Structure formats: C-alpha cells, structure tokens
N, C-alpha and C positions, 0 to 999 in steps of 0.2 A: 416420498422427497419429503426432508423434513427443513433443508436451506436450499433458497437460492443464493449464488454468491455470484457476484460480477465485481471485473475489474471494473475502472472508470475512464481513465483514456483512452481515448481509440475503443472504445467497447459500448459502455454505457452512455458517457457522453460523445454528440456529434462532432464533428469538425470544429465545429464554432465552441466548443466546451458548453452546448446545453443540455438542460438532465431529459429526456422523452418528456412529451406533453402528457401521455398517461398514464406517466408512473403512479403517480400517487394512486389511482385505481386501481391500477395491479395491485400494488401492497397489501391495498383495505381486501381485495380479493383473496392474496395470498392468504394474508391475517383468520380471513370467513377457515383458510383448509388447514389453520395450526401451521402453516410453512413462515418461518423467519425470511427477510430479508436481510440480505449482508452485503457489504462492500469492498472488497479487498484492495488494497491499494500503495504504491507508495509514499503516500500524502502521509502527512501527521495526523491521527484520533483526531486529533481539535477540529483542524481544516474539514476532514470531512462531518465531523457531527454537525457543525454548521450549515451544512447545504444540504442537510433534510428538516427542516424544521417540521414537519408533520408528521412524522414515521420514526423520529430519531431515534427515542427512548424505548423502542421496539426491535431495533435494529442490531443486524453485527457489524461491526467493524473490524477488519484487520488491517492494522496500518503499517506502516513503513517496510512494506513487504514481505508481512509476515512477523513481523519481531512486537509489534504489540495487538493484543486483541480486547477488544472491550465489548461487553452486551449492553448496550444501552449508555449508561453512564457508569457502569460498574467494570470494573478490571477483570479480567479472566486471565490473562498471560501475557509474559513478556519476558522474551531470549537475551534477557541479560547479557551485556557485558563485561568481559572479568577487567579487575579495576587496572590490573597493572597493564594492562594493553591498552584502557584508552589513555591511561598517563602517556603510555608512550608514543600512543597516534596523534593526543594534544600537544605535546611535547615538541613534535618532531613537523607537525602541522604550522604552528606558530615560526618557522622559522623559515617555509619555504613561503619565495615573494608572491603578493599579488592573490594567497589564497588564505580563504580562511571557514574556519571550524562548525561545524555547530551541532553540541551534544543531543542528541534527538529522544527526549526518557515518555519514562510515563505521565508525570506530572507537567511537562511544561519540555520545551528546545531552549535549550542556552548560547550565547554565542557572547563575545567579548570588544565587541567595536560598535561605533556607530555610522561607519564607513556607508556611504548613501547609497552608492551602485548595492552594494551589499544588500543592506537592510531591505531595498525597492524588489530585491530578488526574490532575498527569504518572506519576507510576507507575504509573497504569491502562493508559499505551501504552508506556510506554519503559521497556526492563528493567536497560539500560544507560545509568545516569543519573547526569553527575558536576556537582557542585556545586563550581561556582571562582569565585574573586575578579574574575576579569576574562575574559567568554566570546573576547575576542579576541585575546586573549593564547594561550589554551589551545586555539585551533582551525588553529593553525601549522601541527602536525602531523598533519592531517586534512582527508577533502575534506566539504566542508560540502554537500549537497544539498537543502535544507531549512529554512528559519527559520519556526517556529510562533509563535506567540500566544494563551497563554492571559490571556481575562481576563474580573474576576471581575465587570464589570457587564452590557456587552454585548459582541460581538463585531464587530457590525456596525455598531452604532453608536458604540461606544467607539475599539477600537483600528485597524478598518479604516478607521472613517471617518478615522481621525487619520494611518494612514501611507499611504494610498494612492498621494497625491500626492509620497512619497518613497523607492519601490523602486526607484526606475530602471531597470536593463533587468527589473526580474524582474516576477513575476506573483502578486498576491496576491489570496489565493480564503478566503471563509468556509466553513469547514468543518463550523462548528457550532457553535450558541448563543454556546459559550465559547472558539473556536479560529475561528483566523487563520491559513494556510499561505503561505507566499512561499518560491515555487521560481520556474525558469527555464522561460521559457514554452513552452521544447520539453517540460518534462518533463510525461510522462504516462504513465499502461501500456501503452498501445498506441505510442509512442516506443520503450519498452524490450524490448516483443515485436519491433519492427521491426531495431533493434538485435542480438539475438540472430538472429534472420535473416540478416542479412549478417553477423556470425561465425561462423555453424556456415555457412552457405549453404544456410537454410533456404527454404520458400516458405509461402505463403496456408493450402494446404492442411495442415502441418504443426501446426496449432494448433487446439486447442478450448479455447473459452474461454467461462468462467458468469459471472453478471456480474445487477445488480440496483438501479445507479444510475450518474448521468453520468460520474461518472468511470472508469468503464467503457466508456464510449464509442468514443472513441479504441481501445481493449483490441480490439472488437467488427470495428470496419474491419481490422482485420490479422488475423481466422481468418475461415478459413471456413467451419470449423463453431462459431459464436458465437449462444449461448445465455439466453435472458432468463429469467428464470425467474417464476415465474407474478407473484408480487408483486415486478415490477420496474418502473420509474419505465417511464409508455406511453412518452417520448420513446425511451429505450433500444429498445424493442421495437419500434420501427420500423430500427432495424439492422443488428437480428441474424439470422439464417436461420432460428434455430428459437427453440421453447418450450418449460419443462418445467414442472413443480411446483414448488409456491412453497420455499420454505428449511425451513417445517415439516412438510414434506409429502415429506422425501427428495430433493428433484428435481434434485440431483447426481447424488446415487447413482445413482437411476431412469435418469439420461441416460446418465452411463458406462456401466452396462450395457448397454442397448441398442445404445450404439455396438460395444460391442464382446466384444458378446454371452456375455454373464455373467449367471449365474442370480440375476437379486432375491433371492427367496428363500432361495434357500440356503446365499447367504452367512452 
C-alpha cells in the first residue's frame, strides 16, 4: 500500500475534535516504509494544512470533498466549476434572504459580507478567507471547485429549496444544518483517488482508506483496504471491506498498526 487516506470528522478526529495522540509517530513509521499519509475532507485545504505542522509538507490533502488536491504545498488537481454556472449560482444566492455564498478556490475562499455570525462560522472551516466587493471579479485568477452557502435560517428549507433549480450542471447538497455545498456532479473523494491512480499509475491495492459517513462512499469503492469506523453510517459499512474501532477508540491508529505490523502499545 502506498497511500493511507483518512477522513477527518468522525474518523481521525475523536468526538472532541482531537487528533490521535500517536498520530505523529505513526506517520513517521509510514514514511519509513515510503507510504504517504493523507487526509480526505470537506474542509478547505488551508484549514487542513494548518492542523499538521509536523508532517504537512509530505502529506496528501484531498480537500473540498475531492474538489481540490494538494501534495504538501503543491497543487495537484482541481475539479473546477464552469464559470457560467458559478455566475448563475452566485447571482441567485445573493437574492436569497439570510443566505451567504462562499466561492472555494485553489488559492483562497471568497465572500462578500462582514456579517458577524457568518464570519464566525466561515472562519471555523476556512483558514484562507478573503472579503471582497464582488466574488465574480475576485475569482478570475483562481480555480473554483465548490460554492458553499451559509444559511442563518435553515439550509434545507431556505437556501437549498431556493437554489436547487438554478445550479445548471452543478449538484447542490445539504451538508449540514447551516450549509449547502454546490459542486460538479463528478466531484467526490473517490474521483480524486481515481485521478491519483491515473496520474501516478497506481491501482486499487495501493490505497488504504478510513471513513465514517456517506461522503466517503465513493472513496471506499476505489480502495481494496477500505475501513469503516465502528461509528460509521450503516450504508457506508456495506461498501467497506473492513471495520475498525470507533473514532473515540483510536480506530484509525489501531488499524494502521495492524496493517503495517506496528506495536500500538509501544508507540
């Protein structure tokens, strides 16, 4: 296996949003075996990069649920949205009361308001965030892989209901009580791994993957060594070949130790 790729929330992070205490030692051991450790998440690349100061320049980052891929600081891939669809979505989003769009690109994320509640929530997920006068002007020199809408009311009944008919070729998905994500229908963690297979001449046996929810589903289908957490969604478990302990029981670390013959207790 050449890559070990983990989802973040509900998988690598415990229920208190903490990284495993043994993670740095495990990554060191994987590096000795020429195995690259990676993260696959719906979060922004820059947010993920900041969380791994000891190893981030050697890690793979599949960000924005597969829309953006970086190897350390080097951009690898962006599933960029068509500009005409971006324009349609941003113009429509501006008309939805209590809904605020963010354009998520390779270089930064872009928004148009200084609303305090919106900014507080946006900063939780976006480390690079620019407040601009006009998103459509600001993104001209970037590749946009996702548009997300923050909704002060309810994402399902307000933003999603208003935008779903106006996204063109793009796919809108409610990703939380307050958020709607809009991306290419091809965008997924699994598609990102398929791209890596093609780019680096790899196959299904070269990947180990860990996940807990349905945005990990396509990723698991691309990996022979697919692990569902004990706390995973039941439907995800049906597509995974293996199961490990929960995210609160160090499930990722224990499974990696078993795969690579590492002494968990001695780490």
